[in-house]
BAROZA-848401 format. One line per 8 residues: number of its first residue (from 0); their letters; for each residue x, y negated, z of C-alpha. Coordinates in nm, 4 decimals, decimal comma, padded with zeros to 6 digits. Layout:
REM BAROZA-848401
NUM	A	X:Y:Z | ...
END
This chain:
REM BAROZA-848401
0	XXXXXXXX	-05,7730:-02,8666:02,7534 | -05,4938:-02,9755:02,9800 | -05,3465:-02,6240:02,9876 | -05,3672:-02,5975:02,6109 | -05,1977:-02,9378:02,5691 | -04,9147:-02,8439:02,8026 | -04,8632:-02,5201:02,6149 | -04,8595:-02,7072:02,2881
8	XXXXXXXX	-04,6081:-02,9542:02,4216 | -04,3941:-02,6621:02,5373 | -04,4009:-02,5093:02,1929 | -04,3095:-02,8429:02,0376 | -04,0164:-02,8867:02,2760 | -03,9000:-02,5283:02,2080 | -03,9317:-02,5817:01,8344 | -03,7306:-02,9046:01,8482
16	XXXXXXXX	-03,4705:-02,7303:02,0637 | -03,4354:-02,4409:01,8184 | -03,4119:-02,6791:01,5243 | -03,1448:-02,8736:01,7101 | -02,9549:-02,5558:01,7941 | -02,9719:-02,4395:01,4318 | -02,8525:-02,7793:01,3186 | -02,5584:-02,7538:01,5571
24	XXXXXXXX	-02,4681:-02,4100:01,4191 | -02,4923:-02,5288:01,0602 | -02,2826:-02,8377:01,1308 | -02,0190:-02,6340:01,3131 | -01,9930:-02,3743:01,0351 | -01,9869:-02,6415:00,7647 | -01,7031:-02,8208:00,9414 | -01,5164:-02,4918:00,9889
32	XXXXXXXX	-01,5402:-02,4167:00,6168 | -01,4331:-02,7650:00,5052 | -01,1366:-02,8073:00,7387 | -01,0491:-02,4373:00,7286 | -00,9971:-02,4379:00,3530 | -00,7459:-02,7185:00,3925 | -00,5620:-02,5490:00,6794 | -00,5402:-02,2116:00,5071
40	XXXXXXXX	-00,4273:-02,3713:00,1819 | -00,1369:-02,5523:00,3503 | -00,0293:-02,2315:00,5237 | -00,0495:-02,0197:00,2093 | 00,1496:-02,2728:00,0058 | 00,4247:-02,2770:00,2699 | 00,4468:-01,8972:00,2773 | 00,4316:-01,8656:-00,1004
48	XXXXXXXX	00,7268:-02,1035:-00,1286 | 00,9356:-01,8765:00,0942 | 00,8526:-01,5660:-00,1079 | 00,9475:-01,7221:-00,4413 | 01,2692:-01,8868:-00,3198 | 01,4638:-01,6960:-00,0567 | 01,7722:-01,9081:-00,1173 | 01,6272:-02,2304:00,0276
56	XXXXXXXX	01,7021:-02,2095:00,3994 | 01,4645:-02,4963:00,4819 | 01,1519:-02,3133:00,3663 | 01,1172:-02,0464:00,6412 | 01,1021:-02,3160:00,9084 | 00,8312:-02,5002:00,7192 | 00,6340:-02,1772:00,6811 | 00,6701:-02,0956:01,0502
64	XXXXXXXX	00,5393:-02,4398:01,1414 | 00,2488:-02,4002:00,8994 | 00,1658:-02,0644:01,0607 | 00,1732:-02,2308:01,4025 | -00,0494:-02,5170:01,2866 | -00,3048:-02,2751:01,1398 | -00,3000:-02,0590:01,4514 | -00,3499:-02,3618:01,6757
72	XXXXXXXX	-00,6436:-02,4781:01,4657 | -00,8066:-02,1335:01,4710 | -00,7649:-02,1135:01,8482 | -00,9180:-02,4585:01,8829 | -01,2184:-02,3611:01,6706 | -01,2600:-02,0358:01,8649 | -01,2635:-02,2304:02,1903 | -01,5173:-02,4759:02,0485
80	XXXXXXXX	-01,7412:-02,1934:01,9274 | -01,7294:-02,0252:02,2679 | -01,7946:-02,3509:02,4546 | -02,0794:-02,4481:02,2249 | -02,2522:-02,1144:02,1657 | -02,1335:-01,8896:02,4495 | -02,1944:-01,5180:02,4028 | -02,4098:-01,5923:02,0939
88	XXXXXXXX	-02,7201:-01,4433:02,2561 | -02,9116:-01,7548:02,1516 | -02,8161:-01,7126:01,7865 | -03,0933:-01,5254:01,6047 | -02,9689:-01,5496:01,2491 | -02,7639:-01,2349:01,1810 | -02,5367:-01,4011:00,9248 | -02,4534:-01,6931:01,1516
96	XXXXXXXX	-02,3946:-01,4600:01,4452 | -02,1507:-01,2549:01,2365 | -01,9696:-01,5720:01,1262 | -01,9438:-01,7077:01,4796 | -01,8264:-01,3710:01,6129 | -01,5445:-01,3742:01,3596 | -01,4498:-01,7300:01,4492 | -01,4462:-01,6504:01,8201
104	XXXXXXXX	-01,2176:-01,3502:01,7564 | -00,8758:-01,5110:01,7334 | -00,6814:-01,1850:01,7011 | -00,3241:-01,2722:01,7935 | -00,3687:-01,5522:02,0454 | -00,0258:-01,7108:02,0876 | 00,1067:-02,0516:02,1790 | 00,2481:-02,2696:01,9040
112	XXXXXXXX	00,6026:-02,1855:02,0092 | 00,5305:-01,8117:02,0133 | 00,3581:-01,8300:01,6759 | 00,6647:-01,9970:01,5270 | 00,8857:-01,7320:01,6863 | 00,6692:-01,4476:01,5513 | 00,6747:-01,5967:01,2024 | 01,0507:-01,6466:01,2240
120	XXXXXXXX	01,1073:-01,2861:01,3308 | 00,9099:-01,1583:01,0322 | 01,0909:-01,3961:00,7977 | 01,4278:-01,2859:00,9339 | 01,3428:-00,9201:00,8756 | 01,2110:-00,9918:00,5265 | 01,5246:-01,1877:00,4378 | 01,7541:-00,9087:00,5547
128	XXXXXXXX	01,5446:-00,6600:00,3596 | 01,5469:-00,8562:00,0343 | 01,8962:-01,0082:00,0284 | 02,1230:-00,7250:00,1425 | 02,3144:-00,5019:-00,0965 | 02,5105:-00,1790:-00,0916 | 02,8311:-00,0831:-00,2698 | 02,7548:00,0851:-00,6042
136	XXXXXXXX	02,8210:00,4555:-00,6434 | 03,1119:00,5489:-00,8688 | 03,0593:00,8511:-01,0899 | 03,4371:00,8673:-01,1317 | 03,5442:00,8841:-00,7670 | 03,2072:01,0213:-00,6535 | 03,2055:00,7698:-00,3727 | 03,0818:00,4125:-00,3207
144	XXXXXXXX	03,3037:00,1517:-00,4843 | 03,3207:-00,1605:-00,2664 | 03,5987:-00,3163:-00,4738 | 03,3646:-00,4567:-00,7372 | 03,2475:-00,8203:-00,7071 | 02,9680:-00,8682:-00,4580 | 02,7195:-00,9752:-00,7276 | 02,7567:-00,6266:-00,8757
152	XXXXXXXX	02,6563:-00,4577:-00,5518 | 02,3176:-00,2912:-00,5625 | 01,9984:-00,4577:-00,4453 | 01,6947:-00,2660:-00,3264 | 01,5146:-00,3817:-00,6425 | 01,6006:-00,2954:-00,9123 | 01,9298:-00,1069:-00,8697 | 01,8547:00,1168:-00,5701
160	XXXXXXXX	01,5034:00,1837:-00,6956 | 01,6500:00,2805:-01,0315 | 01,8996:00,5260:-00,8862 | 01,6414:00,6928:-00,6602 | 01,4139:00,7297:-00,9628 | 01,6601:00,8376:-01,2272 | 01,9648:00,9964:-01,0670 | 01,9719:01,3742:-01,0484
168	XXXXXXXX	02,2993:01,3771:-00,8530 | 02,2181:01,5147:-00,5080 | 02,5149:01,3398:-00,3461 | 02,4515:01,0022:-00,5053 | 02,0898:01,0200:-00,3911 | 02,2045:01,1055:-00,0392 | 02,4377:00,8058:-00,0402 | 02,1815:00,5530:-00,1657
176	XXXXXXXX	01,9115:00,6851:00,0657 | 02,1393:00,6659:00,3706 | 02,2957:00,3309:00,2816 | 01,9549:00,1662:00,2592 | 01,8617:00,2994:00,6019 | 02,1816:00,1586:00,7467 | 02,0566:-00,1804:00,6312 | 01,7212:-00,1070:00,7958
184	XXXXXXXX	01,8943:-00,0677:01,1306 | 01,9925:-00,4365:01,1181 | 01,6252:-00,5205:01,1666 | 01,5666:-00,3005:01,4704 | 01,6304:-00,5695:01,7343 | 01,4080:-00,8162:01,5485 | 01,1382:-00,5499:01,5201 | 01,1430:-00,4808:01,8944
192	XXXXXXXX	01,0919:-00,8509:01,9626 | 00,8168:-00,8618:01,7012 | 00,6323:-00,5707:01,8665 | 00,6476:-00,7301:02,2105 | 00,5344:-01,0707:02,0881 | 00,2622:-00,9355:01,8620 | 00,1264:-00,7211:02,1460 | 00,1299:-01,0245:02,3750
200	XXXXXXXX	-00,0843:-01,2135:02,1252 | -00,3219:-00,9196:02,0789 | -00,3759:-00,8816:02,4536 | -00,4336:-01,2530:02,4935 | -00,6838:-01,2213:02,2095 | -00,8819:-00,9543:02,3937 | -00,7336:-00,6369:02,2429 | -00,5336:-00,3556:02,4011
208	XXXXXXXX	-00,2456:-00,3997:02,1553 | -00,1777:-00,4944:01,7937 | -00,2866:-00,1545:01,6621 | -00,6197:-00,1956:01,8400 | -00,6576:-00,5368:01,6747 | -00,5762:-00,4016:01,3276 | -00,8254:-00,1161:01,3640 | -01,0983:-00,3621:01,4677
216	XXXXXXXX	-01,1138:-00,4825:01,1059 | -01,2850:-00,1542:01,0172 | -01,5694:-00,2062:01,2676 | -01,5715:00,1616:01,3616 | -01,5268:00,2881:01,7166 | -01,4328:00,6291:01,5748 | -01,1912:00,5041:01,3084 | -00,8932:00,7174:01,4137
224	XXXXXXXX	-01,1018:01,0334:01,3948 | -01,2447:00,9292:01,0579 | -00,8941:00,8938:00,9164 | -00,7827:01,2271:01,0629 | -01,0878:01,4081:00,9300 | -01,0378:01,2571:00,5846 | -00,6732:01,3652:00,5766 | -00,7749:01,7198:00,6673
232	XXXXXXXX	-01,0120:01,7220:00,3683 | -00,7281:01,6532:00,1227 | -00,4585:01,8643:00,2910 | -00,5303:02,1819:00,0840 | -00,4838:01,9833:-00,2385 | -00,1610:01,8271:-00,1084 | -00,0232:02,1665:-00,0053 | -00,0778:02,3077:-00,3537
240	XXXXXXXX	00,1199:02,0194:-00,5033 | 00,3922:02,0367:-00,2341 | 00,4420:02,4105:-00,2905 | 00,4747:02,3714:-00,6662 | 00,7128:02,0744:-00,6424 | 00,9322:02,2469:-00,3847 | 00,9775:02,5390:-00,6215 | 01,0855:02,3055:-00,9035
248	XXXXXXXX	01,3293:02,1248:-00,6750 | 01,4922:02,4515:-00,5704 | 01,5687:02,5134:-00,9365 | 01,6850:02,1565:-00,9999 | 01,9155:02,1545:-00,6951 | 02,0256:02,5177:-00,6479 | 02,1771:02,5948:-00,3096 | 02,1177:02,2427:-00,1770
256	XXXXXXXX	01,8337:02,3193:00,0634 | 01,6483:02,6163:00,2069 | 01,3945:02,4453:00,4340 | 01,0235:02,4757:00,3687 | 01,0046:02,0997:00,4230 | 01,1524:01,9120:00,1259 | 01,4561:01,6816:00,1637 | 01,3171:01,3297:00,1426
264	XXXXXXXX	01,5695:01,1839:-00,1010 | 01,5105:01,4071:-00,4049 | 01,1472:01,3193:-00,4772 | 01,2204:01,0255:-00,7079 | 01,1334:00,7475:-00,4657 | 01,3113:00,5665:-00,1805 | 01,0373:00,6727:00,0630 | 00,9115:00,9919:-00,1065
272	XXXXXXXX	00,5706:00,8273:-00,1295 | 00,5326:00,8588:-00,5076 | 00,6762:01,1535:-00,6998 | 00,6048:01,0291:-01,0515 | 00,9705:00,9858:-01,1405 | 01,0531:01,3543:-01,1051 | 00,7982:01,4398:-01,3681 | 01,0803:01,4926:-01,6178
280	XXXXXXXX	01,1607:01,8347:-01,4713 | 00,8325:01,9261:-01,3008 | 00,5703:01,8636:-01,5707 | 00,3627:02,1805:-01,6244 | 00,3865:02,1773:-02,0044 | 00,7058:01,9900:-02,0942 | 00,6725:02,0510:-02,4685 | 00,3572:01,8395:-02,4672
288	XXXXXXXX	00,4294:01,4667:-02,4316 | 00,3058:01,3095:-02,1085 | 00,0950:00,9983:-02,1164 | 00,3522:00,7192:-02,0985 | 00,3023:00,4355:-02,3439 | 00,6146:00,2396:-02,2477 | 00,7863:00,3053:-02,5808 | 00,4773:00,1985:-02,7713
296	XXXXXXXX	00,4507:-00,1193:-02,5639 | 00,8092:-00,2055:-02,6531 | 00,7468:-00,1236:-03,0210 | 00,4446:-00,3554:-03,0217 | 00,6494:-00,6392:-02,8690 | 00,4649:-00,6443:-02,5403 | 00,5857:-00,9036:-02,2905 | 00,4927:-00,9350:-01,9223
304	XXXXXXXX	00,2616:-01,2219:-02,0164 | 00,0852:-01,0068:-02,2758 | 00,0435:-00,7324:-02,0148 | -00,1358:-00,9803:-01,7893 | -00,3636:-01,0836:-02,0762 | -00,4450:-00,7190:-02,1524 | -00,5481:-00,6728:-01,7892 | -00,7584:-00,9903:-01,7983
312	XXXXXXXX	-00,9322:-00,8617:-02,1102 | -01,0198:-00,5405:-01,9284 | -01,1971:-00,7284:-01,6498 | -01,3723:-00,9602:-01,8920 | -01,4954:-00,6598:-02,0944 | -01,6978:-00,5584:-01,7884 | -01,8573:-00,9002:-01,7644 | -01,6411:-00,9959:-01,4663
320	XXXXXXXX	-01,4749:-01,3317:-01,4029 | -01,1761:-01,4233:-01,6193 | -00,8514:-01,5540:-01,4741 | -00,8572:-01,9347:-01,4462 | -00,6013:-02,1896:-01,5655 | -00,4484:-02,2201:-01,2199 | -00,3760:-01,8485:-01,2199 | -00,1819:-01,8685:-01,5462
328	XXXXXXXX	00,0036:-02,1842:-01,4440 | 00,1014:-02,0889:-01,0891 | 00,1628:-01,7121:-01,0843 | 00,5163:-01,5679:-01,0795 | 00,5071:-01,2877:-01,3352 | 00,8772:-01,2129:-01,3872 | 01,1902:-01,2266:-01,1764 | 01,3601:-01,5691:-01,1921
336	XXXXXXXX	01,7266:-01,5623:-01,2875 | 01,8317:-01,8562:-01,0733 | 01,7140:-01,7585:-00,7254 | 01,6312:-01,4677:-00,4964 | 01,2647:-01,3796:-00,4564 | 01,0464:-01,1139:-00,2981 | 00,9753:-00,8946:-00,6002 | 00,7213:-00,6703:-00,4272
344	XXXXXXXX	00,3981:-00,7270:-00,6209 | 00,1267:-00,9128:-00,4328 | -00,1909:-01,1103:-00,5013 | -00,2625:-01,4378:-00,3228 | -00,5855:-01,6180:-00,2357 | -00,5098:-01,9734:-00,1270 | -00,8652:-01,9911:00,0104 | -00,9671:-02,3176:-00,1516
352	XXXXXXXX	-01,1919:-02,1393:-00,3999 | -00,9699:-02,2265:-00,6972 | -00,6074:-02,1231:-00,6483 | -00,5396:-01,7526:-00,7063 | -00,1954:-01,6152:-00,7953 | 00,0025:-01,2947:-00,8508 | 00,3685:-01,2632:-00,7567 | 00,5679:-00,9825:-00,9136
360	XXXXXXXX	00,8769:-00,9094:-01,1213 | 00,7013:-00,7384:-01,4093 | 00,8882:-00,5436:-01,6728 | 00,7528:-00,3964:-01,9943 | 00,6512:-00,0432:-01,8991 | 00,3343:00,1502:-01,8354 | 00,3800:00,1589:-01,4583 | 00,3871:-00,2207:-01,4396
368	XXXXXXXX	00,0897:-00,2442:-01,6746 | -00,1085:-00,0353:-01,4254 | 00,0265:-00,2415:-01,1333 | -00,0874:-00,5616:-01,3024 | -00,4402:-00,4211:-01,3320 | -00,4234:-00,3337:-00,9614 | -00,3066:-00,6793:-00,8516 | -00,5590:-00,8480:-01,0775
376	XXXXXXXX	-00,8239:-00,6436:-00,8993 | -00,7387:-00,8356:-00,5830 | -00,7746:-01,1616:-00,7759 | -01,1120:-01,0521:-00,9144 | -01,2294:-00,9717:-00,5621 | -01,1072:-01,3135:-00,4398 | -01,2972:-01,4922:-00,7145 | -01,6136:-01,2867:-00,6725
384	XXXXXXXX	-01,6492:-01,3741:-00,3029 | -01,5081:-01,7275:-00,3255 | -01,8558:-01,8768:-00,2775 | -01,9003:-01,7002:00,0552 | -01,8394:-01,8879:00,3829 | -01,4700:-01,8949:00,4678 | -01,4861:-01,6178:00,7297 | -01,6484:-01,3816:00,4770
392	XXXXXXXX	-01,3807:-01,4363:00,2120 | -01,2212:-01,0996:00,2641 | -01,2726:-00,7406:00,1610 | -01,5445:-00,5337:00,3240 | -01,2414:-00,3866:00,4974 | -00,8727:-00,4000:00,3997 | -00,8989:-00,0620:00,2249 | -01,1682:-00,1921:-00,0078
400	XXXXXXXX	-00,9340:-00,4633:-00,1272 | -00,6659:-00,2122:-00,2240 | -00,9187:00,0202:-00,3871 | -01,0623:-00,2390:-00,6260 | -00,7665:-00,2660:-00,8614 | -00,6873:00,1040:-00,8376 | -01,0424:00,1872:-00,9419 | -00,9788:-00,0102:-01,2584
408	XXXXXXXX	-00,6379:00,1531:-01,3004 | -00,7965:00,4992:-01,2974 | -00,9854:00,3968:-01,6091 | -00,6911:00,2121:-01,7652 | -00,4535:00,5087:-01,7261 | -00,6755:00,7544:-01,9145 | -00,5604:00,8631:-02,2601 | -00,9067:00,7675:-02,3779
416	XXXXXXXX	-00,8544:00,4027:-02,2794 | -00,4962:00,3792:-02,4005 | -00,6153:00,5033:-02,7382 | -00,8853:00,2333:-02,7460 | -00,6268:-00,0411:-02,7023 | -00,3960:00,1120:-02,9652 | -00,1192:00,2249:-02,7336 | -00,1684:00,5998:-02,7771
424	XXXXXXXX	-00,2515:00,8455:-03,0524 | -00,4147:01,1207:-02,8529 | -00,5660:01,4635:-02,9138 | -00,7158:01,6286:-02,6075 | -00,6312:01,9845:-02,5025 | -00,6399:02,1796:-02,1783 | -00,2616:02,1626:-02,1465 | -00,2642:01,7887:-02,2152
432	XXXXXXXX	-00,5301:01,7452:-01,9490 | -00,3280:01,9400:-01,6917 | -00,0218:01,7270:-01,7699 | -00,2270:01,4096:-01,7294 | -00,3792:01,5202:-01,3993 | -00,0390:01,6335:-01,2770 | 00,1106:01,2907:-01,3453 | -00,1812:01,1295:-01,1637
440	XXXXXXXX	-00,1329:01,3659:-00,8702 | 00,2362:01,2777:-00,8405 | 00,1211:00,9213:-00,7668 | -00,2161:00,9697:-00,5982 | -00,2019:01,3016:-00,4108 | 00,1657:01,2843:-00,3118 | 00,0974:00,9470:-00,1491 | -00,1844:01,0549:00,0824
448	XXXXXXXX	00,0104:01,1771:00,3886 | 00,2553:00,8878:00,3618 | -00,0316:00,6390:00,3435 | -00,1792:00,7957:00,6554 | 00,1292:00,8319:00,8749 | 00,2826:00,4822:00,8457 | 00,0221:00,3315:01,0752 | -00,0031:00,6428:01,2903
456	XXXXXXXX	00,3587:00,5625:01,3741 | 00,2972:00,1908:01,4239 | -00,0108:00,2451:01,6372 | 00,2058:00,4659:01,8586 | 00,4735:00,1953:01,8720 | 00,2218:-00,0719:01,9643 | 00,0565:00,1376:02,2383 | 00,3915:00,2378:02,3872
464	XXXXXXXX	00,3914:00,6062:02,2898 | 00,7137:00,5370:02,0987 | 00,9681:00,2886:02,2289 | 01,2930:00,1641:02,0797 | 01,4759:00,4785:02,1911 | 01,2216:00,7080:02,0231 | 01,1357:00,5061:01,7113 | 01,3284:00,7373:01,4830
472	XXXXXXXX	01,2441:01,0735:01,6373 | 00,8766:00,9778:01,6358 | 00,9038:00,8647:01,2755 | 01,0503:01,1926:01,1558 | 00,8144:01,4000:01,3666 | 00,5243:01,2432:01,1775 | 00,6903:01,2571:00,8366 | 00,7596:01,6267:00,8753
480	XXXXXXXX	00,4205:01,7071:01,0262 | 00,2072:01,5321:00,7653 | 00,4288:01,5000:00,4588 | 00,6355:01,8164:00,4835 | 00,9669:01,6385:00,4296 | 01,2928:01,6138:00,6259 | 01,5874:01,3710:00,6076 | 01,8869:01,4734:00,3950
488	XXXXXXXX	02,1196:01,4437:00,6941 | 02,1027:01,4276:01,0704 | 01,9601:01,0903:01,1614 | 02,1049:00,8874:01,4502 | 01,8680:00,8544:01,7430 | 01,9143:00,4772:01,7380 | 01,8403:00,4447:01,3635 | 01,5381:00,2540:01,2367
496	XXXXXXXX	01,4333:00,4483:00,9279 | 01,0750:00,3209:00,9381 | 01,2166:-00,0254:00,8715 | 01,3307:00,0884:00,5279 | 00,9716:00,0241:00,4169 | 00,8864:-00,3407:00,3479 | 00,5350:-00,3203:00,4917 | 00,6744:-00,2224:00,8316
504	XXXXXXXX	00,9008:-00,5229:00,8665 | 00,6692:-00,7797:00,7067 | 00,3791:-00,6771:00,9342 | 00,1456:-00,5496:00,6629 | -00,0956:-00,2862:00,7997 | -00,0816:00,0297:00,5878 | -00,3828:00,2494:00,6670 | -00,5666:00,0384:00,4091
512	XXXXXXXX	-00,3780:00,2235:00,1357 | -00,4826:00,5646:00,2621 | -00,8427:00,4448:00,2840 | -00,8182:00,3021:-00,0662 | -00,6695:00,6174:-00,2208 | -00,9834:00,8021:-00,1104 | -01,2467:00,5325:-00,1706 | -01,1203:00,4345:-00,5164
520	XXXXXXXX	-01,2334:00,7714:-00,6501 | -01,5771:00,7149:-00,4962 | -01,5992:00,3727:-00,6636 | -01,4683:00,5168:-00,9904 | -01,7268:00,7954:-00,9939 | -02,0082:00,5460:-00,9279 | -01,8932:00,3160:-01,2078 | -01,8577:00,6091:-01,4476
528	XXXXXXXX	-02,2174:00,7039:-01,3745 | -02,3253:00,3436:-01,4342 | -02,1392:00,3516:-01,7675 | -02,3281:00,6718:-01,8561 | -02,0061:00,8711:-01,8815 | -02,0935:01,2410:-01,8715 | -01,7591:01,4092:-01,9462 | -01,5223:01,5372:-01,6765
536	XXXXXXXX	-01,4561:01,2668:-01,4183 | -01,0856:01,2354:-01,4965 | -01,1673:01,1500:-01,8605 | -01,3913:00,8536:-01,7797 | -01,3098:00,5098:-01,9210 | -01,5706:00,2437:-01,8417 | -01,3967:-00,0285:-02,0459 | -01,6546:-00,2641:-02,2052
544	XXXXXXXX	-01,9408:-00,1327:-01,9885 | -02,1459:-00,4254:-01,8577 | -02,3626:-00,1982:-01,6354 | -02,0467:-00,0703:-01,4635 | -01,9258:-00,4276:-01,4214 | -02,2598:-00,5373:-01,2780 | -02,2520:-00,2571:-01,0226 | -01,8972:-00,3474:-00,9247
552	XXXXXXXX	-01,9782:-00,7175:-00,8981 | -02,2743:-00,6482:-00,6689 | -02,0320:-00,5076:-00,4145 | -01,7420:-00,7481:-00,4738 | -01,9412:-01,0655:-00,4184 | -02,0472:-00,9490:-00,0696 | -01,6952:-01,0033:00,0603 | -01,6944:-00,9267:00,4314
560	XXXXXXXX	-02,0482:-01,0503:00,4912 | -02,1646:-00,6983:00,5830 | -01,9943:-00,4019:00,7555 | -01,8124:-00,1838:00,5027 | -02,0576:00,1108:00,5096 | -02,3212:-00,1239:00,3649 | -02,0814:-00,2351:00,0922 | -02,0072:00,1329:00,0236
568	XXXXXXXX	-02,3829:00,1947:00,0019 | -02,4145:-00,0872:-00,2531 | -02,1795:00,0746:-00,5017 | -02,2010:00,4500:-00,4293 | -02,5535:00,4871:-00,2926 | -02,4317:00,6293:00,0398 | -02,2383:00,4752:00,3318 | -01,9565:00,7200:00,4035
576	XXXXXXXX	-01,5902:00,7597:00,3179 | -01,5276:01,1142:00,2000 | -01,2928:01,3114:-00,0224 | -01,5532:01,4689:-00,2497 | -01,4782:01,2429:-00,5486 | -01,0990:01,2791:-00,5356 | -01,1458:01,6547:-00,4975 | -01,3713:01,6659:-00,8040
584	XXXXXXXX	-01,1233:01,4579:-01,0051 | -00,8283:01,6904:-00,9341 | -01,0193:02,0224:-00,9247 | -00,8829:02,1509:-01,2619 | -00,5267:02,0757:-01,1511 | -00,5757:02,2276:-00,8060 | -00,6987:02,5500:-00,9639 | -00,4025:02,5559:-01,2029
592	XXXXXXXX	-00,1514:02,4912:-00,9235 | -00,3068:02,7663:-00,7134 | -00,2679:03,0119:-00,9987 | 00,0968:02,9155:-01,0534 | 00,1831:02,9291:-00,6836 | 00,0246:03,2722:-00,6419 | 00,2005:03,3973:-00,9547 | 00,5344:03,2799:-00,8114
600	XXXXXXXX	00,4639:03,4495:-00,4764 | 00,5295:03,1283:-00,2818 | 00,4384:03,0569:00,0767 | 00,2464:02,7458:00,1764 | 00,3200:02,4666:00,4214 | 00,6299:02,3829:00,6242 | 00,5876:02,5674:00,9549 | 00,3228:02,3236:01,0767
608	XXXXXXXX	00,0361:02,4638:01,2829 | -00,2945:02,2810:01,2450 | -00,6185:02,3234:01,4431 | -00,7977:02,6488:01,3652 | -01,0709:02,4758:01,1646 | -00,8058:02,3190:00,9417 | -00,5977:02,6365:00,9098 | -00,9033:02,8193:00,7813
616	XXXXXXXX	-00,9084:02,5890:00,4761 | -00,5413:02,6417:00,3875 | -00,3906:02,9091:00,1677 | -00,1636:03,1913:00,2794 | 00,1001:03,3204:00,3245 | 00,2307:03,0437:00,5512 | 00,5959:02,9351:00,5426 | 00,8321:02,9407:00,8357
624	XXXXXXXX	01,0908:02,6631:00,8909 | 01,3183:02,8155:00,6252 | 01,2222:02,9777:00,3000 | 01,2738:03,3472:00,2234 | 01,6017:03,4150:00,0450 | 01,4131:03,5413:-00,2601 | 01,2437:03,2032:-00,2895 | 01,5601:02,9938:-00,2661
632	XXXXXXXX	01,7523:03,2019:-00,5172 | 01,4764:03,2625:-00,7682 | 01,4507:03,0819:-01,0972 | 01,1313:02,9695:-01,2611 | 01,0016:03,2403:-01,4948 | 00,6430:03,1369:-01,5614 | 00,5502:03,1251:-01,9265 | 00,3965:02,7791:-01,8977
640	XXXXXXXX	00,7144:02,5955:-01,8063 | 01,0772:02,5740:-01,9095 | 01,3289:02,3986:-01,6902 | 01,6872:02,3014:-01,7579 | 01,8879:02,3571:-01,4422 | 02,1756:02,1285:-01,3592 | 02,4289:02,1796:-01,0830 | 02,5242:01,8516:-00,9199
648	XXXXXXXX	02,8870:01,8417:-00,8210 | 02,9580:01,8911:-00,4536 | 03,1905:01,6954:-00,2329 | 02,9963:01,3690:-00,2346 | 03,0866:01,1197:00,0327 | 02,8573:01,0217:00,3181 | 03,0399:00,6922:00,3251 | 02,7830:00,4175:00,3421
656	XXXXXXXX	02,8234:00,0624:00,2323 | 02,7261:-00,1629:00,5143 | 02,4774:-00,4412:00,4867 | 02,5338:-00,7930:00,3803 | 02,3553:-01,0961:00,5111 | 02,3446:-01,4130:00,3106 | 02,6669:-01,5577:00,4389 | 03,0144:-01,4719:00,3161
664	XXXXXXXX	03,1145:-01,3671:00,6652 | 02,8495:-01,0971:00,6708 | 02,9630:-00,9848:00,3260 | 03,3104:-00,9240:00,4665 | 03,1647:-00,7358:00,7606 | 02,9755:-00,5211:00,5124 | 03,2981:-00,4183:00,3438 | 03,4429:-00,3175:00,6782
672	XXXXX	03,1326:-00,1172:00,7608 | 03,1510:00,0483:00,4220 | 03,4843:00,2030:00,5049 | 03,4413:00,2763:00,8730 | 03,0716:00,3599:00,9197
END
């Protein structure tokens, strides 16, 4: 009896202890959620204010202090969690253990002063990026004209973007491309400091470097290999597109290049990441109109606000959550006329469960209509997981977040959907389908190597493989290896061409986009099946399908409460990232491109040797570093295409307008640089 009583008392004591421990965990997590929402909200408001008003010099300091305050609070809570719960071995509840693990993982562990410095460095780079201008190009003198008033100098958005998209003057494109990269060089010293300080924080947070920290978000020890393997799966498709486009460019710019790698500045985009804007002379069947409803949007008196409402209607048609009043009242949908802003489209979760916003400078065109659907996908994800504990209010991984809106955009961009919303009068044909898939490929397939290599470069910067003296050589080694492009001129060793991309200087990890450009097709295929769509995958529009919306919602509301393979399992029925869905989507186009490339007798690739297993999947013959003379002098003679060849005038200047900081003094320096660079 005595032994039994003692045992019973022991069980009672243990039970009380466990209840007490659970109570402590619950209280700690409840406090973290309550206070955390307030801390994150203050920080997000401060950073939002900077982005929507670059002219107020007081705002960056306030944002830096808010960043420091949030960082200090997170470090304090991490220390409390470690002191109170140790290595979490006593925590049996899997959800609580995952929450506490996230709280204990600070990431960049910096002092308040260092946090302010890091934030200031990023703000400085962002300000230089968004406020500098270049002298406009004169079609009369065929040189930059720095004599015009400064307010007429070209900004990155919209003027430089416009010229890279629409100019077909080889020399003007060379000038704009080079001038923007001269501005990028102004950020190099800041970037070096940023790398050192960010790495310091990562190491103090328990990681090898910042790249190691960023990759930890994917919860995969083999993440680098997964990304490499996935890229290898899509390389044959990319090579077919690259070969075809190179042939069209040789006709468009006769005698301007003979390399098997394509000059980076003639692909219709400042970074050669999206080739959509050269569709005017590369479309397979130019006599058949491409799917671009911009003119119809203008005719129907679309406004940016109406475009946002059309996107909201799409989400609501699936039974998903509609945009709330705060979204409509607080978002920045168009570019203000009275101040400088960061126009790059972004979606914001202020993490109080109510405040969700989009920031962009929307214009009435089809591209922005698709972008709005993409950004609203982020908002939908935010709202779906807003009831989760604070630490779980994130995507299953960063790539999931990017894929959500693009999954919707795949449906929105179909001729079938555009016809449903009265923006297109469409009759399907094989040639129309090839044109549609080709336009999609110029955005989706052309992007894949770029989306992959940005963070390959940054990981190598963070781990010390590349230092400040090899930034640029490393950058172009990767761009040529994976993308098959080369710069239009010899690049200075001390240049900082990677800094021409906003995500590099504002510290936004980029591998998420590569992940998303693969996974979005997996999500899309799963939703098409749920909507009982049985036609070819690329024709699927799941608009107004509640079953598709229910399937999507079941994954969205999980947030980051489970590792991403389980979220993938929820929507696709299997846990892996793979290229099977994107390959199925583009299979008709890949076959057509293969036929055209063989007919033209073209070689493949750009003198890059891959591992034997990869080479066995690629087509032959393989190109050397320069193209055969017959290739560079040939004209396009296939019966499916007609191309008007123009001969850009030669003799363009390499003179580059220097950069301008906000002050008048820096504007004067820019003029000097323009003439003497």
